[in-house]
C-alpha positions in Angstrom: 0.0 0.0 0.0 1.4 3.4 -0.9 1.7 6.3 1.4 -1.1 8.2 -0.4 -3.6 5.4 0.1 -2.9 5.0 3.8 -3.1 8.7 4.5 -6.2 9.4 2.5 -8.1 6.7 4.4 -7.8 8.8 7.6 -10.0 11.8 8.5 -7.9 14.7 9.8 -9.1 17.4 12.2 -9.9 21.0 11.0 -7.2 23.5 11.4 -7.3 26.2 14.1 -4.6 28.5 15.6 -7.0 30.8 17.4 -5.4 34.1 18.3 -2.0 33.0 17.0 -3.4 32.7 13.5 -2.7 36.4 12.6 1.0 36.2 13.5 3.9 35.5 11.1 6.4 35.4 14.0 5.6 34.6 17.6 8.2 33.8 20.3 8.4 33.1 24.0 11.8 34.6 25.0 13.2 36.9 22.3 12.9 37.9 18.7 16.2 38.7 16.9 16.5 39.8 13.3 19.4 40.6 11.0 18.9 42.3 7.6 15.9 43.4 5.7 13.4 40.9 6.9 9.8 41.5 5.8 6.8 40.2 7.7 3.4 40.1 6.1 1.8 39.2 9.4 2.0 40.3 13.0 5.0 40.1 15.2 4.5 39.0 18.8 6.5 38.2 21.9 5.4 36.9 25.3 6.4 36.6 28.0 9.8 37.9 26.8 10.3 41.6 26.2 13.4 41.8 23.9 12.8 42.4 20.2 15.8 43.5 18.2 16.4 44.1 14.5 13.1 45.9 13.7 14.1 48.0 11.9 15.8 47.2 9.6 13.2 44.4 9.8 9.7 45.5 8.7 6.2 44.5 9.7 4.0 45.4 6.8 1.0 47.8 7.3 -2.2 46.2 8.4 -0.3 44.0 10.9 0.6 44.5 14.6 3.6 44.3 16.8 2.7 43.1 20.3 5.4 42.6 22.9 4.6 41.4 26.4 1.1 42.6 26.3 -2.4 41.2 26.4 -2.7 40.2 22.7 0.7 38.5 22.7 -0.1 36.6 25.8 -3.5 35.5 24.3 -1.7 34.4 21.2 0.7 32.3 23.2 -2.3 30.7 25.0 -3.8 29.8 21.6 -0.4 28.4 20.4 -0.2 26.1 23.4 -3.7 24.8 22.8 -3.0 24.2 19.1 0.4 22.6 19.9 -1.2 20.1 22.4 -4.0 19.4 19.9 -1.7 18.5 17.0 0.7 16.6 19.3 -2.1 14.4 20.5 -3.5 13.4 17.1 -3.1 9.7 16.2 -0.7 9.1 13.4 -1.8 7.9 10.0 1.8 7.1 9.2 4.7 6.6 11.6 8.5 6.8 11.5 8.5 9.4 8.8 12.0 10.9 9.1 12.8 11.8 5.5 10.5 14.3 3.8 11.9 14.5 0.2 10.6 11.2 -1.0 9.2 10.3 -4.5 5.5 9.8 -3.5 3.7 13.0 -2.5 2.2 13.4 0.9 -1.6 13.5 1.0 -3.8 14.8 3.8 -3.0 13.0 7.1 -0.9 12.8 10.3 2.8 11.9 9.8 4.8 11.1 12.9 8.5 10.7 13.7 9.5 9.8 17.3 12.8 11.6 16.6 13.7 14.2 14.0 12.6 15.0 10.5 14.8 16.1 7.7 14.1 17.8 4.3 17.0 17.8 1.9 15.4 18.3 -1.5 11.8 18.9 -2.7 8.7 17.8 -0.7 5.3 17.6 -2.4 1.9 17.9 -0.7 -1.1 16.7 -2.7 -4.5 18.0 -1.8 -6.3 15.6 -4.2 -8.6 18.3 -5.2 -9.9 18.6 -1.6 -9.5 22.1 -0.2 -10.2 20.8 3.3 -7.4 18.3 3.3 -5.1 18.8 6.4 -1.4 17.9 6.7 0.1 17.4 10.1 3.7 16.5 10.7 4.8 15.5 14.2 8.6 15.6 14.9 9.6 14.1 18.3 12.7 16.3 18.5 14.0 18.5 15.7 12.9 19.7 12.2 15.6 20.6 9.8 15.5 21.8 6.2 18.8 22.0 4.3 19.9 24.9 2.1 17.9 25.2 -1.1 15.2 22.7 -0.1 11.6 23.4 -0.9 8.0 22.4 -0.4 5.4 22.5 -3.2 1.6 22.2 -3.1 -0.5 20.5 -5.8 -4.1 19.6 -6.5 -5.6 22.2 -4.2 -3.4 21.7 -1.2 -3.9 24.7 1.1 -1.1 26.5 3.0 -3.6 27.2 5.8 -3.9 23.4 6.4 -0.2 22.5 6.8 1.1 22.2 10.4 4.5 21.2 11.8 4.4 20.2 15.5 8.1 20.1 16.7 9.1 18.7 20.0 12.2 20.8 20.4 13.6 23.2 17.8 13.3 23.9 14.0 16.0 25.2 11.6 15.3 26.3 8.1 18.3 26.3 5.8 19.8 29.1 3.8 17.8 30.0 0.7 15.2 27.3 1.4 11.5 27.7 0.7 9.2 26.5 3.4 5.4 26.0 3.6 3.1 25.8 6.6 3.0 26.8 10.3 5.7 25.7 12.6 4.6 25.1 16.2 7.8 24.5 18.1 8.1 23.8 21.8 11.5 25.6 21.9 13.2 27.8 19.3 13.0 28.4 15.5 15.9 29.6 13.4 15.4 30.9 9.9 18.7 31.3 8.2 19.8 33.8 5.6 17.4 34.2 2.6 14.9 31.6 3.6 11.3 32.3 2.7 8.3 31.1 4.6 4.7 30.8 3.3 3.3 30.4 6.7 4.3 31.1 10.3 7.2 30.6 12.8 5.6 30.1 16.2 7.8 29.2 19.2 6.2 28.6 22.6 9.1 28.9 25.0 12.2 29.9 23.1 13.5 32.4 20.6 12.8 33.1 16.9 15.9 34.2 15.0 15.6 35.7 11.6 18.1 36.8 8.8 16.9 38.7 5.8 13.8 36.6 5.4 10.4 37.0 3.7 7.3 35.8 5.6 3.8 35.6 4.0 1.3 34.5 6.6 -1.9 33.7 4.8 -5.3 34.9 6.0 -6.9 31.6 7.0 -10.0 33.2 8.5 -8.8 32.5 12.1 -10.6 34.5 14.8 -8.4 37.3 15.9 -9.3 38.5 19.4 -6.4 41.1 19.2 -8.9 44.0 19.0 -10.2 43.0 22.4 -7.3 44.9 23.9 -8.5 48.1 22.4 -11.5 48.3 24.9 -8.8 48.4 27.6 -7.4 51.5 26.0 -10.8 53.1 25.6 -11.2 53.8 29.4 -8.3 56.3 28.9 -10.7 59.0 27.7 -12.7 58.6 30.9 -9.9 60.7 32.6 -11.2 63.7 30.8 -14.4 63.9 33.0 -12.1 63.9 36.0 -10.6 67.2 34.7 -14.0 68.8 34.4 -14.3 69.3 38.2 -11.5 71.9 37.8 -13.9 74.6 36.6 -15.8 74.0 39.9 -13.2 76.0 41.6 -14.5 79.2 40.0 -17.7 79.1 42.0 -15.6 79.1 45.2 -14.2 82.5 44.1 -17.7 84.0 43.8 -18.1 84.4 47.6 -15.2 87.0 47.5 -17.6 89.8 46.5 -19.5 89.1 49.7 -16.8 90.9 51.5 -18.0 94.2 50.0 -21.3 94.1 51.9 -19.3 93.8 55.1 -17.8 97.2 54.4 -21.2 98.8 54.1 -21.5 99.2 57.9 -18.7 101.9 57.6 -21.4 104.6 57.0 -22.4 104.1 60.6 -19.6 106.6 61.5 -21.9 109.4 60.1 -23.7 109.8 63.5 -20.5 111.2 64.8 -21.5 114.8 63.7 -24.6 114.4 65.8 -22.5 114.8 69.0 -21.5 118.3 67.9 -24.9 120.0 68.2 -24.7 119.5 72.0 -21.6 121.7 71.9 -23.4 124.3 69.9 -26.3 124.3 72.3 -23.8 124.9 75.2 -22.2 127.7 73.2 -25.6 129.2 72.5 -26.4 129.1 76.1 -23.3 131.0 77.1 -24.2 134.2 75.3 -27.6 134.3 77.1 -25.9 134.1 80.4 -23.3 136.8 79.6 -26.0 139.1 78.4 -28.0 138.6 81.6 -25.1 139.9 83.7 -25.0 143.4 82.2 -28.7 143.8 82.7 -28.3 143.2 86.4 -25.4 145.6 86.6 -27.2 148.5 84.9 -29.8 148.3 87.6 -27.3 148.6 90.4 -25.0 151.2 88.8 -27.0 154.2 89.9 -25.0 156.8 91.9 -27.3 156.6 94.9 -27.1 152.9 95.0 -30.9 152.4 94.6 -32.3 149.7 92.4 -35.3 151.6 91.3 -35.2 153.9 88.2 -36.5 156.7 90.3 -33.2 157.1 92.0 -31.5 157.7 88.7 -34.1 160.4 87.7 -33.5 162.2 91.0 -29.8 162.3 90.6 -30.2 163.6 87.1 -32.4 166.4 88.2 -30.0 167.4 91.0 -27.1 167.5 88.6 -28.9 169.7 86.1 -30.1 172.1 88.7 -26.8 172.6 90.4 -24.9 172.9 87.2 -22.3 170.5 88.4 -21.3 168.0 85.7 -22.6 165.2 87.8 -24.7 163.8 84.9 -21.7 163.7 82.7 -19.9 161.8 85.3 -22.7 159.4 85.6 -22.9 158.9 81.9 -19.2 158.4 81.6 -19.3 156.0 84.5 -22.1 154.0 82.7 -20.2 154.0 79.4 -17.1 153.0 81.2 -18.9 150.2 82.8 -20.4 149.2 79.5 -17.0 149.3 77.9 -15.4 147.3 80.7 -18.2 144.7 80.3 -17.9 144.6 76.5 -14.9 142.3 76.3 -16.5 139.8 78.7 -20.0 139.7 77.2 -19.8 140.7 73.5 -16.6 139.5 71.9 -16.3 136.5 74.2 -19.7 135.1 73.2 -19.0 135.6 69.5 -15.6 133.9 69.8 -17.3 130.9 71.4 -19.8 130.7 68.7 -17.2 131.0 66.0 -15.1 128.3 67.7 -18.1 126.0 68.0 -19.0 126.5 64.3 -15.5 125.9 63.2 -15.3 122.8 65.3 -18.6 121.6 63.7 -17.2 122.3 60.2 -14.0 120.6 60.9 -15.7 117.5 62.3 -18.2 117.4 59.4 -15.4 117.7 56.9 -13.4 115.0 58.6 -16.5 112.7 58.6 -17.1 113.3 54.9 -13.5 112.6 54.1 -13.6 109.4 56.1 -16.8 108.2 54.4 -15.4 109.0 50.9 -12.1 107.3 51.8 -13.8 104.1 52.9 -16.2 104.1 50.0 -13.3 104.4 47.6 -11.6 101.4 49.3 -14.8 99.3 49.2 -15.2 100.1 45.4 -11.6 98.9 44.8 
């Protein structure tokens, strides 16, 4: 029985890489590149953090670079699940160590407890079944030599070719490789090798050197955008800034200090104390004027209080011809003149002083009120 008849008699499982399906290169420890490597697929690393050689390496637009973040960790989880799934498949053919044989490989599970080696050309035949799946299980290492190649015929699909490698994989210089490598440890792609598929390493490194990767779109679910919702909460910080304008209402109570200055006009009653002084000043002239009146009654030459005494003395003076009347008049005028400084000018001076004091106090009060109002307006 040929290899083709044996393999075609077995039904193989559908392919699935989950979140790892969008990656051309995914590693566990490091990703190192030399030269102008081009990745038509995403670049991921988890849990490692060291990616070197990008640039000059290039991840083409429309793809992502995820390093030690949520999407990369999710891709590693999907890779582990897929690795365990393909490792546990029952083999349709065992002890397959040489890959460049004459008969082509048809859909099936090919197992080697040790290593697998490709030195020349390997052919995968889909037998016109686009759903045919090719799984190769290498117990230890997978090695392709320089210039080796893999070709697909009769509808074989790149999306359905898987290499489960128990340790590490090495692709030779200038080789042409097809399919997705799921390696437990590391993957080394040497100078000028091309890969129509993926290099996915669970625990180790992926090392590149001027390579070209073209990871096909196999319709795998890509939960990578699920990390974008984690970034969306960032705009929620802007509402936290909105409370800043709330400080402005706290400044509004400041104008309330101006009403507190309004009680200042209560100083205006101060001039009301001054009329008491004016009343006293007005009372003094009346008392001074009352003094002369009492004196004029007692200034008669004969000492009598009645006006008759003054008439008698006047008559006596006229009859005798003695200038007694003149002496009396001169005495009265002298008395009036002696009383003038005490009664007349003294009262006027008091009134003037009182009025001046009132004017000064009123002016001072007005100046004080204007001064305080000007401060309150400021």
